[in-house]
C-alpha positions as CSV (number, residue, x, y, z in Angstrom):
1,X,6.1,-37.6,195.6
2,X,4.4,-35.1,197.9
3,X,5.4,-34.9,201.5
4,X,1.8,-35.9,202.5
5,X,2.2,-39.2,200.7
6,X,5.6,-39.8,202.4
7,X,3.9,-39.3,205.8
8,X,0.9,-41.5,204.9
9,X,3.3,-44.2,203.7
10,X,5.3,-44.0,207.0
11,X,2.0,-44.2,209.0
12,X,1.0,-47.2,206.9
13,X,4.3,-49.0,207.5
14,X,4.3,-48.3,211.3
15,X,0.7,-49.5,211.7
16,X,1.2,-52.6,209.5
17,X,4.4,-53.5,211.3
18,X,2.8,-53.2,214.7
19,X,-0.3,-55.2,213.8
20,X,1.8,-57.8,212.0
21,X,4.1,-58.2,215.0
22,X,1.5,-58.0,217.8
23,X,-1.8,-58.7,216.2
24,X,-4.6,-58.9,215.6
25,X,-4.9,-60.1,212.0
26,X,-5.7,-57.3,209.6
27,X,-5.9,-56.5,205.9
28,X,-5.2,-53.3,203.9
29,X,-8.4,-52.0,202.4
30,X,-9.8,-48.9,200.7
31,X,-8.0,-46.8,198.2
32,X,-4.5,-48.0,199.4
33,X,-5.6,-51.6,198.6
34,X,-6.5,-50.4,195.1
35,X,-3.1,-48.6,194.9
36,X,-1.3,-51.9,195.5
37,X,-3.0,-53.1,192.3
38,X,-2.2,-50.0,190.2
39,X,-4.8,-47.5,191.4
40,X,-4.0,-43.8,192.2
41,X,-2.3,-43.3,195.5
42,X,-4.6,-41.8,198.2
43,X,-3.7,-38.6,199.9
44,X,-6.3,-38.6,202.7
45,X,-5.9,-41.7,204.9
46,X,-5.1,-45.4,205.1
47,X,-7.7,-48.0,205.7
48,X,-7.1,-51.2,207.6
49,X,-9.8,-53.8,208.2
50,X,-10.0,-56.0,211.3
51,X,-12.5,-58.6,212.4
52,X,-15.1,-56.9,214.7
53,X,-14.2,-59.0,217.7
54,X,-10.5,-57.8,217.3
55,X,-11.3,-54.1,217.4
56,X,-10.1,-53.4,220.9
57,X,-7.0,-55.5,220.4
58,X,-6.1,-53.5,217.3
59,X,-6.6,-50.2,219.1
60,X,-4.3,-51.3,222.0
61,X,-1.6,-52.5,219.6
62,X,-1.7,-49.2,217.7
63,X,-1.7,-47.2,220.9
64,X,1.3,-49.0,222.1
65,X,3.0,-48.3,218.8
66,X,2.6,-44.5,219.4
67,X,-0.6,-43.8,217.6
68,X,-3.3,-41.6,219.2
69,X,-6.6,-43.5,219.2
70,X,-9.6,-41.4,218.4
71,X,-13.1,-42.9,218.9
72,X,-15.5,-41.5,216.3
73,X,-19.3,-41.1,216.5
74,X,-19.5,-43.7,213.8
75,X,-19.6,-47.1,215.4
76,X,-17.9,-48.9,212.5
77,X,-14.3,-47.6,212.9
78,X,-11.7,-45.9,215.0
79,X,-8.9,-43.6,213.9
80,X,-5.2,-44.1,214.8
81,X,-3.5,-40.8,214.3
82,X,0.1,-39.6,214.0
83,X,0.6,-35.9,215.0
84,X,-3.2,-35.4,214.6
85,X,-2.8,-35.3,210.9
86,X,-1.9,-38.6,209.3
87,X,-4.7,-41.1,209.9
88,X,-5.2,-44.8,209.8
89,X,-8.9,-45.7,209.7
90,X,-9.4,-49.1,211.3
91,X,-12.7,-50.5,210.1
92,X,-14.5,-53.4,211.7
93,X,-17.8,-53.0,209.8
94,X,-18.2,-52.4,206.1
95,X,-21.5,-50.9,204.9
96,X,-23.1,-52.0,208.2
97,X,-21.9,-55.6,208.0
98,X,-19.5,-56.8,210.7
99,X,-16.1,-57.9,209.4
100,X,-15.3,-61.5,210.3
101,X,-12.1,-63.5,210.3
102,X,-13.0,-65.1,207.0
103,X,-12.9,-61.7,205.3
104,X,-9.4,-61.1,206.6
105,X,-8.3,-64.6,205.8
106,X,-9.6,-64.4,202.3
107,X,-7.2,-61.5,201.5
108,X,-4.0,-62.4,199.7
109,X,-0.6,-61.4,201.0
110,X,1.5,-58.9,199.1
111,X,4.7,-56.9,199.8
112,X,3.5,-53.3,200.4
113,X,6.2,-50.8,201.0
114,X,8.5,-53.7,201.9
115,X,6.1,-55.1,204.5
116,X,4.3,-58.3,203.9
117,X,0.5,-57.9,204.6
118,X,-2.9,-59.1,203.5
119,X,-4.6,-56.9,201.0
120,X,-8.3,-57.0,200.2
121,X,-9.1,-58.0,196.6
122,X,-9.9,-55.2,194.2
123,X,-13.3,-56.6,193.4
124,X,-14.2,-56.7,197.1
125,X,-12.9,-53.1,197.7
126,X,-14.7,-51.7,194.7
127,X,-18.0,-53.5,195.8
128,X,-17.7,-51.9,199.2
129,X,-17.0,-48.5,197.7
130,X,-19.9,-48.8,195.3
131,X,-22.3,-50.1,198.0
132,X,-21.4,-47.0,200.1
133,X,-22.8,-44.7,197.4
134,X,-26.1,-43.0,198.3
135,X,-27.9,-39.7,197.9
136,X,-25.5,-38.0,200.2
137,X,-22.3,-39.6,199.0
138,X,-22.3,-40.0,195.2
139,X,-19.0,-38.7,193.9
140,X,-18.3,-40.8,190.8
141,X,-15.3,-38.6,189.9
142,X,-13.4,-40.0,193.0
143,X,-14.0,-43.6,191.8
144,X,-13.4,-43.3,188.1
145,X,-9.5,-43.1,188.2
146,X,-9.3,-46.1,190.5
147,X,-11.7,-48.3,188.6
148,X,-10.0,-47.4,185.3
149,X,-6.6,-48.3,186.8
150,X,-7.6,-51.7,188.2
151,X,-10.2,-52.7,185.6
152,X,-8.3,-55.7,184.4
153,X,-8.2,-57.1,188.0
154,X,-11.9,-56.7,188.6
155,X,-14.4,-59.6,188.4
156,X,-17.0,-57.5,186.6
157,X,-19.9,-60.0,186.8
158,X,-19.3,-60.4,190.5
159,X,-19.0,-56.7,191.0
160,X,-22.4,-56.2,189.3
161,X,-24.0,-59.0,191.4
162,X,-22.5,-57.7,194.7
163,X,-23.8,-54.2,194.0
164,X,-27.1,-55.0,192.2
165,X,-29.3,-53.7,195.1
166,X,-27.7,-50.2,195.0
167,X,-29.1,-47.9,192.3
168,X,-26.1,-45.5,192.7
169,X,-23.7,-48.4,192.1
170,X,-25.7,-49.5,189.1
171,X,-25.6,-46.0,187.7
172,X,-21.8,-46.0,188.1
173,X,-21.4,-49.3,186.3
174,X,-23.5,-48.0,183.4
175,X,-21.2,-45.0,183.3
176,X,-18.1,-47.3,183.2
177,X,-19.7,-49.1,180.2
178,X,-20.5,-45.9,178.4
179,X,-16.9,-44.7,179.0
180,X,-15.5,-48.0,177.6
181,X,-13.9,-49.0,180.9
182,X,-15.8,-52.3,180.8
183,X,-18.3,-54.0,178.5
184,X,-22.0,-54.6,179.5
């Protein structure tokens, strides 16, 4: 395992432990959530999701745990950094929709790197990833290994319904059919 992954895993553990012990409620999201279900391990960052009203409480908890909090121009997340390199993205809006407590509470608990935490369901994570596709962000190659790895855990009819309004997502789902990852 590359050193980068070791450092990301350590950052994930530290952040999850701090949030679990001091709040607020959170869920593991993004590519690391898919990794829990067999997807490829990310090498860029870790995504946690908190309810929008809990954003400042999450920032305070992580700052007290030794993370440097970076406010970004995007108004839907903040970054919690370790040594300016290993990043936890804490998202409180997904594709423009505020995260609420129900989203966090709907996530199931799993042991991730020996820490019990809520993890967003693969279908939910893939729907968010597909709905984020647009004319400026349309890299199917980044999504194919993950969707191939978790295909048995995806609710394909729901994924199609939840992404029906996004033509880029629809194109990706046609590609998965043509590649035999799923059936139409």
